[in-house]
N, C-alpha and C positions, 0 to 999 in steps of 0.2 A: 534586826527587824525582819520578820517573815512577810514576804510578799505573796499574795494569793493571785494566781494567774486567772485571767478571765476564762469563763467556760465557753470555748468555741465549739464544743461537741454538739450542743443542741442546734447551733446555727447551721452546721455543715453536715449533719448526719444524713440528711436526705438529698444532698447535692452530689454531683459528679464533677470530676476535674475537667472533663471535656465531653463534648457531645458524642454519641455513638455514631459509628460509620456503617454504611451498608456493606454487603458482601463484595460489591464491585470495588468500592474504595479500599476495603481491607486487602483484596487481592492486589490492587495497584501498589499499596504500601509494602507488600511482601515481594514485589519485583515482577509481577505479571506485566507483560508488554502491552496488554489491551487497555491503554490509558487515554488515547486520543479521542476516539468516538466509540462509546461503549454500547451503542445500539446494536441489536442483533445478537445471536448466539454463535460463539466461536465453534467452528467445526474442524479447523486446522490452523496451525500457526508455526512460524519458524523464527527464532531469534538469532540464528547463526552463531550460537555459542559453542557448538561441538564440532560440526562438520557441514559440508555442502552436499553430502551424498543423497539428500532428499530430492535434489534437483537434477534434471538433465540440462545439457548445455549445447549451444551451437556457437562456434567461434569462426569468424571469417577473416582471412588476411594475416599477414605477417605480424607476429607479436600479440595477436588476440589471445585472451586468456580469461578464465574464471577461477577464482581462488578464495579461500577463507583468509581474512586479513585482520590483523590487530592494529593496523595503522589508524583506522577510524571506526567509530561505532556510534550509533544513536543512543543505545543503552547497552549495558554489559561491556564486554571486552573485545568483541569482534563483530565483523559484518561480512557481507559477500562483496568482493571486489570484482567488478567487471572492467576488462580492458579491451578497447576496440582494436581492430586491425589498423594498419597505417595508411588507410585509404578511405576516402569519403563514401565509397560504395560498400564498406564493410560494417556490418552490425554484429553485436554480441548479444546473445539471448541466454536467459535461463528460463526453464519452464517446469511446471509440476502438474502431473496428472492425478486427479482425485476421482473417486467413485461418484457416479452421477447422483446428486442429492435430490431430495424432494423438491419439486418445483415451487417457486415462490420468490420472494425478494431476497437477494443475496448481495454480499458486499466483498470487496477486496481492498485492503488497506496496506500501505507500506511507507517506509521512509527512505528517501534518496538524497545523497550528497553528490552533486554533479560538478564536473569540470566545466569551466566557462566556455570551452570550445566544443562542447557536445552540440550536435544539431538537434537530434530528437531523443526524447525519452518516451517510450511507448509502454503503456500498462494495459493489459488485456485480460478479460474473462471470456473464454470460449465455452459455449455449451454445445456439445455434440449429442444429438438426440437419437442417432441411428439413421435418420433420414435427412436432417438438416444441421447446419452449424449456425448458431447465433453468437454474435461477438459484441461485447461492450468494450470499446477501445478508447482510452484517453491518451492524447498525445500532447507533450509539452515541446513546442518548437522554441528551443532556447535562444537561437540566433534572432528570431523575430519577436520573441517574448509573447508568444501566442499559446493559450491553452485551448485545445480543440478536442472535440469528440466526434465519433463516426456515427452517421445516421443510417437509416434503412437503405438508402441508395449507395452507401459506401463513401459519401462525401464527408469531409471534415468541416464541422461547424465551429466557428470561433466563439468562445465564451465571452469575448470582449472583457477580459479580466482587467480590473484597475490596478491590482497588485499581483505580481507573479513571483514564482520561486526564484530565489537568488543563489548564486554560487559563492559560498563563503567556506572558510577552511574547516570549521566544525559544525556547520549548519546542515541539518538533515531536514528537508522539506517533506511534509506528510501529505499523502494523496489517499483519497478513498473514493471508489466508485461503487454505486449501488444500482442494481437492475432487477427486473422482474422476469424470471424465466418462464413464468406461467403465461404472461401476456406478451413476452418478447419485447419489453419496453425498458427504456431507461427510467430511473427514479431520481437520483441526485448524484452530484459530484461535489466532493469537498477537497479543497486544496488549502492547507494551512488554516487560516482563520475565516475562510470564505466558503459558503455553501451555495451551490447553483441548483435550481429546480429545472430538471430536464425531462420531466415526466411526460411531456407531450410527444416525445420522440421514440420511435421504434429503433431497436438495435439492427445493425446490418446482419443479413442472413443469406445463406446460399444452400443449395442442395448438397448434401454430403452423406455418404453411406458409412462413415466412421462409427464404430460401436460406441454406445453412450458413455461419456465421461465428461468431467469438467477439467478444463485446462487453464492454468494460471501462467501468464507469460509476461516477462519483463525484458525489454530490449533497449539498447542504446546505440546511437549512430553518430559518428564523428562529423564535425563540420570542416575539419582540416585533415590533411594527410599526415596523421600522427597517431601514436598510441596514447589514448586518453583513458583516464580512470574515473569510474563512478563507483559509489558504495551504496549497497542496498541493505536495509535492516528491517527487522520486525514486520514480517509479512503475515497478515491475518486474513483468513477467509471466514465469512459469517453467513448464516442463514436466519430466517425469521426477522428480517429487517422491517421496521415499521414503515 
């Protein structure tokens, strides 16, 4: 007996297997690191997959170091390993200088895996205008579990977060700060799944004759007299933030 198959062609000829994706989703699927908060236009980013030569570094104390590491990574195969000096007064920094951008709303995003005995994680965008320095600084006080940002007077304001970044073996917490360099004000802070509206606050600023540029700075400070490791990955700088 000959069996005739149903004609599926007419039913499916105008259908697609899946919905179309936008360019941002396509880029994410192809391995782009800009997947956490896609607002804004990327002007610079580093996934730490090749080297750390894009960054300058400051290491204080015995055993302090900065290196490219394959021990842990948020995405890809490597990250930037920051090791503190063996004293609570020692901080380890990496920083990147970028040409001064058009003024407006800018963002800094990164992922951090931190040691449980780190005291501070400081994430900063410095705007040097030639006459002043404006700084958007987010601090996570790991010991006290406080998320704080710096206001115009230089004081740290507690965000009173109900959930805070945790120290787990493979967990990278994601931070993003957004500020307006035209108004010298904060806009928002995002930490993992929580967004904070801080648009009523001005950034800290001071007189400074440094030639104009943008400085990205990431620092860690230990809470005990020991060499502690943190891992930084997927740093993204954006402009034209909404």
